[in-house]
ZATORBA-314473 format. One line per field, with one value per residue (C-alpha): x, y, z; residue number from 1; residue in three letters. Coordinates in Angstrom, 3 decimals. Example, Ala and Ser with C-alpha at 12.3 -4.5 7.8 and 13.67 -1.06 7.14 Angstrom:
# ZATORBA-314473
east (12.300;13.670) .
north (-4.500;-1.060) .
up (7.800;7.140) .
i (1;2) .
aa (Ala;Ser) .
# end
This chain:
# ZATORBA-314473
east (-0.038;2.760;4.523;1.239;0.937;4.440;3.771;0.723;2.311;5.274;3.002;1.040;4.488;5.502;2.212;2.388;5.848;5.253;2.416;4.491;7.309;4.882;3.005;6.292;6.962;5.369;4.070;3.202;5.818;8.882;11.899;14.160;12.823;10.504;11.517;10.199;10.204;9.709;7.514;5.033;4.694;4.444;6.353;5.539;6.163;6.982;8.371;10.177;10.489;11.785;13.671;12.948;10.725;9.216;5.690;3.630;0.650;-1.818;-4.357;-7.746;-9.513;-8.474;-5.999;-2.365;0.309;-0.800;-3.783;-1.545;0.046;-1.328;-0.117;3.289;5.061;3.303;4.603;7.921;8.964;9.030;8.877;10.405;7.276;6.883;4.023;3.448;0.928;-1.205;-1.444;-3.365;-3.424;-1.413;1.988;1.671;0.305;-1.094;-2.260;-3.855;-7.575;-8.012;-7.700;-7.739;-7.054;-5.200;-2.840;-2.234;-1.735;1.113;2.505;3.098;4.929;6.931;7.744;8.719;11.106;12.577;13.295;14.931;12.538;11.464;8.489;6.543;3.887;1.091;-2.014;-4.533;-7.314;-10.644;-9.558;-6.250;-7.594;-8.692;-4.940;-3.714;-6.094;-5.089;-1.306;-1.508;-3.322;-1.317;1.961;2.023;5.509;5.717;3.282;4.414;1.032;-1.573;-4.390;-7.360;-9.892;-13.067;-12.715;-15.402;-15.182;-17.681;-19.331;-22.848;-24.713;-23.563;-20.004;-20.976;-22.713;-26.665;-27.790;-24.412;-24.886;-27.936;-26.252;-23.223;-25.736;-27.366;-23.974;-22.970;-26.227;-25.689;-22.106;-21.056;-21.350;-19.724;-16.767;-13.926;-11.645;-9.274;-6.620;-8.198;-11.592;-10.367;-8.591;-11.516;-13.694;-11.316;-11.090;-14.866;-15.311;-12.819;-15.378;-18.726;-17.411;-14.970;-13.584;-14.581;-12.887;-15.159;-12.367;-10.169;-8.973;-5.583;-5.140;-6.423;-4.153;-0.970) .
north (0.000;2.425;1.685;2.225;5.588;6.583;5.577;7.730;10.622;10.297;10.350;13.226;15.354;14.170;15.123;18.575;19.241;18.247;20.642;23.237;22.909;22.971;25.964;27.764;27.436;30.429;28.322;30.759;33.696;31.626;33.586;30.661;28.415;30.986;32.175;33.950;32.739;34.754;32.554;33.399;37.255;36.716;36.258;32.974;32.344;28.900;27.186;23.892;21.413;18.025;15.617;12.650;12.467;15.489;16.150;19.289;20.590;22.703;24.695;25.602;28.996;31.957;29.779;29.980;27.726;28.196;26.155;23.092;24.121;20.922;18.660;20.052;18.517;14.983;14.712;16.545;13.426;11.289;13.812;16.927;18.943;21.749;24.233;27.522;30.267;29.879;32.776;35.879;34.135;34.495;36.227;35.556;38.561;38.930;42.140;40.610;40.876;37.068;34.002;30.303;27.029;26.321;29.224;27.834;24.396;25.887;27.752;24.642;23.039;26.070;26.207;22.388;23.424;26.305;23.991;21.457;18.897;16.539;15.141;15.121;13.512;15.990;16.478;19.057;20.155;21.745;24.398;22.811;19.353;20.982;22.434;18.878;17.347;19.849;19.547;15.839;16.752;19.437;18.301;14.439;14.292;16.310;14.162;10.732;10.054;12.368;12.717;15.249;15.731;18.040;18.662;19.243;19.112;22.085;24.674;23.691;23.653;20.092;21.411;23.327;22.926;23.192;26.727;28.164;28.183;30.159;32.683;32.858;33.558;36.301;37.963;37.519;39.197;42.122;42.654;41.848;45.191;47.069;49.098;47.868;50.687;48.630;46.064;43.917;44.250;43.347;40.198;39.045;39.300;37.461;34.576;34.460;34.214;31.574;29.124;30.675;30.000;27.224;24.622;23.140;19.684;17.257;14.606;12.745;9.968;12.119;11.112;7.622;6.862;8.287) .
up (-0.006;0.816;-2.287;-4.395;-2.395;-3.535;-7.080;-7.095;-5.582;-8.104;-10.859;-9.653;-9.158;-12.848;-14.451;-12.533;-13.591;-17.124;-17.242;-15.711;-18.351;-21.093;-19.848;-19.800;-23.463;-25.289;-28.347;-31.251;-29.885;-29.045;-30.061;-29.188;-32.257;-34.322;-37.591;-40.492;-44.237;-47.504;-49.067;-51.975;-51.214;-47.770;-44.314;-42.925;-39.309;-38.096;-35.070;-34.924;-32.135;-31.289;-33.689;-35.741;-38.967;-39.812;-38.862;-40.151;-38.171;-39.713;-37.624;-38.397;-39.396;-37.243;-35.353;-34.952;-33.648;-30.243;-31.166;-30.868;-27.634;-25.908;-28.964;-29.712;-26.368;-27.021;-30.790;-30.214;-28.245;-31.459;-34.406;-35.562;-35.177;-37.795;-37.084;-38.646;-38.779;-41.942;-44.444;-43.048;-39.619;-36.485;-37.188;-40.835;-42.332;-45.918;-47.220;-50.455;-50.978;-51.535;-49.653;-50.908;-49.443;-52.551;-51.738;-48.113;-49.253;-51.647;-48.801;-46.735;-49.711;-50.065;-46.415;-46.332;-49.383;-47.166;-44.447;-46.945;-46.106;-48.825;-47.421;-44.034;-42.055;-42.087;-39.571;-40.404;-38.224;-39.535;-42.208;-41.723;-42.703;-46.037;-46.292;-45.560;-48.537;-50.896;-50.096;-50.828;-53.861;-55.104;-53.991;-53.331;-53.229;-49.957;-47.907;-46.423;-44.815;-44.027;-41.208;-41.971;-39.302;-38.924;-42.560;-45.121;-48.905;-49.998;-48.089;-46.530;-43.519;-42.564;-42.129;-39.007;-35.681;-35.904;-36.691;-37.494;-41.131;-40.850;-38.721;-41.176;-43.758;-42.289;-41.255;-45.079;-46.301;-43.868;-44.373;-48.159;-49.160;-46.427;-46.804;-44.529;-43.463;-41.275;-42.252;-39.448;-40.816;-44.354;-42.978;-40.670;-43.799;-46.089;-43.358;-43.303;-47.110;-46.843;-45.218;-46.733;-50.377;-49.984;-50.380;-53.706;-53.691;-55.751;-56.370;-54.066;-56.405;-56.644;-52.854;-53.299;-56.352;-54.781) .
i (1;2;3;4;5;6;7;8;9;10;11;12;13;14;15;16;17;18;19;20;21;22;23;24;25;26;27;28;29;30;31;32;33;34;35;36;37;38;39;40;41;42;43;44;45;46;47;48;49;50;51;52;53;54;55;56;57;58;59;60;61;62;63;64;65;66;67;68;69;70;71;72;73;74;75;76;77;78;79;80;81;82;83;84;85;86;87;88;89;90;91;92;93;94;95;96;97;98;99;100;101;102;103;104;105;106;107;108;109;110;111;112;113;114;115;116;117;118;119;120;121;122;123;124;125;126;127;128;129;130;131;132;133;134;135;136;137;138;139;140;141;142;143;144;145;146;147;148;149;150;151;152;153;154;155;156;157;158;159;160;161;162;163;164;165;166;167;168;169;170;171;172;173;174;175;176;177;178;179;180;181;182;183;184;185;186;187;188;189;190;191;192;193;194;195;196;197;198;199;200;201;202;203;204;205;206;207;208;209;210) .
aa (Met;Lys;Ala;Leu;Phe;Ile;Ser;Ile;Leu;Phe;Leu;Gln;Val;Trp;Val;Ala;Ser;Ser;Leu;Ala;Arg;Asn;Ala;Ser;Val;Pro;Phe;Gly;Ser;Asn;Pro;Ala;Val;Gly;Lys;Tyr;Tyr;Asp;Leu;Arg;Gly;Ile;Lys;Met;Tyr;Cys;Glu;Val;Tyr;Gly;Ala;Gly;Lys;Pro;Leu;Leu;Leu;Ile;His;Gly;Asn;Gly;Gly;Ser;Ile;Lys;Ser;Phe;Glu;His;Asn;Ile;Pro;Tyr;Phe;Ala;Lys;Lys;Tyr;Gln;Val;Ile;Val;Ala;Asp;Ser;Arg;Ala;Gln;Gly;Asn;Ser;Lys;Asp;Ser;Gly;Glu;Thr;Leu;Thr;Phe;Glu;Met;Met;Ala;Asp;Asp;Asp;Ala;Ala;Leu;Leu;Asp;Ala;Leu;Lys;Ile;Asp;Ser;Ala;Tyr;Val;Leu;Gly;Trp;Ser;Asp;Gly;Gly;Ile;Asp;Ala;Leu;Leu;Leu;Ala;Met;Arg;His;Pro;Glu;Lys;Val;Ile;Lys;Met;Val;Ser;Thr;Gly;Thr;Asn;Leu;Trp;Pro;Glu;Ala;Ser;Ala;Phe;Ala;Pro;Gly;Val;Trp;Ala;Glu;Glu;Lys;Gln;His;Tyr;Glu;Ala;Ser;Arg;Asn;Gln;Val;Arg;His;Thr;Glu;Lys;Lys;Arg;Asn;Asp;Trp;Lys;Leu;Phe;Leu;Leu;Asp;Trp;Glu;Gln;Pro;Asn;Ile;Trp;Asp;Leu;Ser;Ala;Ile;Ala;Asp;Ser) .
# end
């Protein structure tokens, strides 16, 4: 019984210390590992953790590297984790008027080139899952294996929680003709339209055949 108590106490201390170590890492704004890369007309911000085979993590709409703050420490035990702020999100600014998933997939391929990585495992969540699919379709040589989760192939109500699509439609109708005077408002609208009008993926055979 005493040995069991000591084991449980040790486990509790280990978990607490592990959480404390992870909490001290400023994922998404870590000057020790963060770097900007000049890619396809933007400066893309990226952080790399761990060692091993490369694993690219891709966040969802409006997210950033910080979205994976609880995942990075786990995967970094085995992989070289590559995590970046996608175009027009986080620290990766983009002043262009349009944004597409295809653009972001091409950014990811260019980032791997800049890191001198021939191919990587890829895990994408939500909009990042769409990016992962398109990366595999447009740049199959860059993807070893891929996981795409929380992903839709075309814009429709079933891609969202019940009632969200109707609310988004109201927002679109009320806002589409507004003049947006600030960079943030223009960027927010660009990210909104990304999910309202996209993706448009009708054929996954390119992935199945690769």
